N, C-alpha and C positions, 0 to 999 in steps of 0.2 A: 296219711295225714301227718304223721311224725316227720317223714322225710321232707314234706313241703315246709313245715315250720322250721325244721333245721336248716334247710336251704335258704329260706328267707333270712334267718338269723345270721347265717354266714355272709350273705350278700350285704346286709346292713352293716355288719362288723367290718367288712372290707372297705365299704364306702367311708365309714366314719374314720377308720384307721388311715386311709389314704388322705382324707381331708386334714386330719391332724398332722400327718407327715408333711404335707404341702405347706401348711401354715408354719410349721417349725423350720422347714427349709427356706421359706421366704424370709423369715426373721433372721436366719443366719446369713443368707446371701444379700439381703437388702435391709440393712439396719434402719430402725425407725426414727433415728434422731441424728443430730450432728451436722445438719446442713446450714449453710449461711447464704442468705439472700442479701446482696448488696444493692441498695436503692440509690440511684443517681450518684454513685461513687462516694456516698457519705454515710448514709444510715444503713445499719446492718440488722437484719431480722433473723431469728432462729426459726428453723423449719424442719419438717420431717419428709422423708421420701414419700411420694404419692400425694402430698398436699398440692392443692391447686394454688397457683400464684395469687389468684383473687382472694382466697381465704387468708393466705399469709399476709398479704398487703393490708387487707381490711382489719385483720386481727392486730396488726401493728399500728393501727390508727391512720393508715393512708387510704383515703376514701376514693378508691377507684369506682367510678359509677358502673352500675350493672342493673338492667331493668328486665331481664328475661329469666331470672332465677337460675342462672348458670347454664342455660341450654345452648349458649353460643349463637343466638339469633339476633340480638339487638345490636351487637357490634360496638357497644360503648366502652367495654373494658380493654381498650387497646393499650398495649405497652410495648416497649422495645426490648427484646431479649437477644443480645448479640452473640451469646455463647450457646453451648449445647446443654446447659443444665436443666432446661425444661423440655428436652426431647424434641421430636419432630412435630410440625403442625398437624393437627387432626383434620379429618375430612370436614368436620363442621366449620373449621376455620377457613378452609379453602373455598367454602361457599359464601363467605362473608368478605374475606380479604382479597384484594386484587393481587395479581402477580407483582405489581410494583411494591405493594405493601410487604409481601412476603420476601422480596429481595432486600427490603430495608429492615428485615428481621422483626417486623411487627407481629405480635401475637395477641390472641384473645386471652386475657389473664384467667378467665373461668375455664378454659380448655387446656391450659398449659400445666401439666403435672410435673413436679420436680423429680429429677433423677440424680441430681448432684448439686454442688454449690452453683449459685446462679447470680449473675449480674443483670439488673433490670433498670431501665430508664422509664420513669413515669412523668406525665405532664406536671409542670410546676403547680398548676391550680389544684391538683389532687393532694399536694402536700399541705396546702393552706385551707382546703375545704372543710366545712363544718357539717357534721351529720347528727341525726337523731335529735334534732331540736323541734320545738313546736311553735307554729305561728297561728295567729287567730284571724279567721276570715272577717274582713271588715265590709266587703261588699261583694255581691254576685249578681250578674245580669246576663241575659241572653242577648247576643249580638246578631245572631242569624239562627235559622231553624235548628242547626246542629252545633252551634258554637256558643260557648259561654265564657264570659270574662270573670275571673275570680281574683280579687285583690286581698292579699294576706299581710297583716301587720307582723313584722319580725320582732323577736325579742330584743330588748334594749342592748344586750351584750353581744348581739350578732352583727358582724360587719355588713353594712347595707350598701356599700359602694360597689355595684356590679359593673363589670366590663360588658358593654352591649354585645349581644350574641351568645351570652352564656345560657346555660340551662340548669335546672335543679331537678332533683328526684322527689317525687311525692309518693308516700306510702299510704295506701288505703287499708283500713282495718277489715276484719271479717264483717260482712254486711249482707242484707237482703233488700231488694228494691222492687216494688211494683210501679212501673212507669205511669200507670193511671193515676197515681197519687201526686205526681208532680204538678206544681202550680205554674202553668205556662202563660207567658204574656199573650194577650189576645191576637197580636200580629202573627204569631206562629202556630196557633192552635189548629187551623185548617191544614197546614202542612203536615202536622203530626197525625191528624185523623186520617188524611188521605193515604199517607205512607204506612199506616198501621203501627207506628212506633208506640202509641199509647198502650197497646196490648202486650208489650214486652215485659218480661220479668227477668231478674238476674240475681244471683247470690254467689258469695264467695266465702268459703270456710277458713281461708287463710289470708294473711296479709299479701298485698300485691303492690309492687313498686314499679313506677313508670317515670320516664324522663319527659319534662316539659320545658320548652324554651321560655325565657323571661321576656315579657313585652314591656318591661319597666322603662320609664322615661326619667331624665334627671330630676324632675319635680316629684317623682315617686320615692324619694329617699326614705328609707325605713320601711318600705313595703316591697313585696314581690307581686308583680302582675302577671297572671297567666291567661292564655287564650286556649281554652280546652275544646277540642272537637270530640263529640260523642261518636265512638266507633260503632256503627250500626251494621247489622248483617245485610247482605244483598236483598233487593226487593223480592218478596215472596218467600223468604227464608227466615222471617222474624221468629217463628216458633221452632225452627230446626237448629239455628245457630244463635248463641248468646251475644249480646252486645259486649263492648269492651268493659272489663271489670273496673279498672281504675277510673276511666272516663265516666262510667255510669255513676260511681260513687260521687265523683266531683260534680256531676250534674244535679245532685241532691243536697250538697252541703249548703248551709245557710250562714249568714252573718252571725258571729259569736261562737261558731264551732271552731275547734282546733284541728290543725293539719300537721302531720309529721313531714318534715322536710330534711333534705341534705344537699350540700353544695354551697356555692355554685361550681359548675364544671364547664369544660368546653374550650376549644381553641378557634371557634368561628368568630373572628373579630375583624374590625376594620383595620386595614393595613396603614401604617403611619407614613404616608407620603402625600404628594400633591396631585396624583392622577385623578382623572374624572371617574366618578363612581356610577355604576348602573346596577340598580336593585331590581330583581325579578321575583315575584312571589305569587302564591296561590294558597287558598285555605288558611290553616293556622300557621303556615310559613310566614304569615304576617308578623308573628310575634317577634322573632329576633331582628327582622328587618325594620320594624317600627322602632325598636330600641336603638338600633344603629343610626337610623336617620335622625331621630331626636337628639341623640348624643352628639352627632356631628354638627347639627344646626345650633345646638346650645353652646357648643364650643366656639361658635363664630367662624366655622370653617368656610373658606371661600371656594372650596372645590365644587365643581359642577356635579350635581347629584340628580339622577333621573330614577324614578320609581315606576315600574310597570307591575300592575297587579291584576290577576285574572280571577273572575268569579263566574258562576253559571248564570245567575239572574240577579236582579237588584236586591232580592231578599238575602242573597249570600254575600253581598258587598257591605263591609262594615269599616268603621273608622274613616269613611270617605270624606265626611265633613271636616274631620281633623286634618287630613292631608291637603284638602283644598285650602284650608286656612293657612297651613304652612307654606304652600306654593304662593299664596298671595303675599305673604310676609317676607319671603326669601327669594330674591330674583335668581339665585343659583340652584333652586330646587324646582323640579317639575313632577307632576303626579299624573299618571296615565292609567286609569282603570279600564278594563275591557270585559264585556260580558259575552260568554260563548253561546248562551241560549236565553236571551232576554224574553221574559213573559210579555204577552200583549199588553197587560196592564202596567208594565214598567214605564212605558213612555220614554224609553231610553234613547238619548240622542248622542251618546258617546261612542267610543270605539266598540266594535263587535268582532267576534272570532276568538280564537285561542291566543293566549298572551304571547306565545313565541312568534306568532305571525305578526302581532303588533310590534314586537321588539324588532323583528327583521325589517318591517316596513320603515321604521324610524331610523334604525342604525345603519341601513345600507346607504343612506344619504349622508352619514357622518363622515367627515374627512379622514378619520383614522380610528375606526372602531377597535382595532387591535391594540391601541394605546390606552384604552379604558380598563378599569377593573370591574369585575362582575361578581355580584353577591346574589346567590340563588337560595331559595328555600320554599318548598311546597311539595305537593304530591309527587311521588317518584316519576310518574309518566310525564308530568310537566317539566321536571328537572331534566329528564332525558331529551325531551323535545328542544328545550332551551340549549342544552349542550350541543346538540346537532346543529342548531342554528348558529351558534357562536363559532363552531368549527368552520361552517361555510363562510362566515364573515372574516375568517383568518385570525381568530383570537387564539392565542396559545393557552394551553392548560394552566400554566403558571399564573395567568391573570384572572383565573376563575376560582371563586371560593364558594363552597356550599355546605350546608348542614346535611349530613348523610345518615342521620338516624331516623329519618321519617318525619312526616308532617301531616 
């Protein structure tokens, strides 16, 4: 027995001693301070070895967006790191960044750990973005079975002139929600009962931050308009998988409540030229495209503008009356909604099929589809199908712009 105890003591002592030695050696070989991070060639931030670029930048007041908690999955915290100061790209980055991105020295700031002095280039909007402020919900309404519009009054000292296509981050506090308590509009109650969404429950013990595109129009000055899709689990797995945390909380907020925001961010904007514009959207990809189209028409733009929007059934089609009104008032704008699976009661007489099919049917008769600019936002499968369609139409990648953080 004595030998066992003595042996255990020796092993523990060796492990502790080795750990202490390694820590001491690391401190000698890798000093904990003295690094300089040069931002956009002008601002300099102090850092330590092992810090992530995201932490250094955010601690320095540069609001690089990040909505995945530093796991490297959302792809929002993209920065350019031309030198070796942040080491080699991690495996998580290779799963998000394209070979073209990596050749351009694009990194995910949350995955880039400092090894030496570092130069980094960040988007200009990150330098001017505001974070950690509160807005007040002024209205909330459901537009479709899983889509809710939320309008937020911004504080008086916050800049409210957004460039269309931008997004903001919303932070949900710890919460618990029983979906049976939601007050649903009569038009959508049957959909929820049939799908089993009313039986869902969700809870979060920590804050959760997600990015949402702004759907704000010029007349919404002083307010931020969001179109939120509730992320629900696949059919039959409502009790095995939880719904989206932030979107669940947003489906329960009511007018008068406060929301924590940061931003705006993003570089998905209308290009300043006279080329014809073609917008293609689906789901809550509606949000930035709506903002862009309203911005252009309000400016008095004479550019030809086409908008193709795909939905499953009439219940999923929203803002349709708004765009029909715009098309009637502006000869240079056309609106083409298409339903992929219209319900018998929809009495739908418009276009049917997937939206990339409708796009191909119209643009193949265009005299020069390759001369147009294309703006895409929607579910990843839709964006992929549209990109393949545009490739067959001879459109170069440089004429295609899309929001790649999901919709």
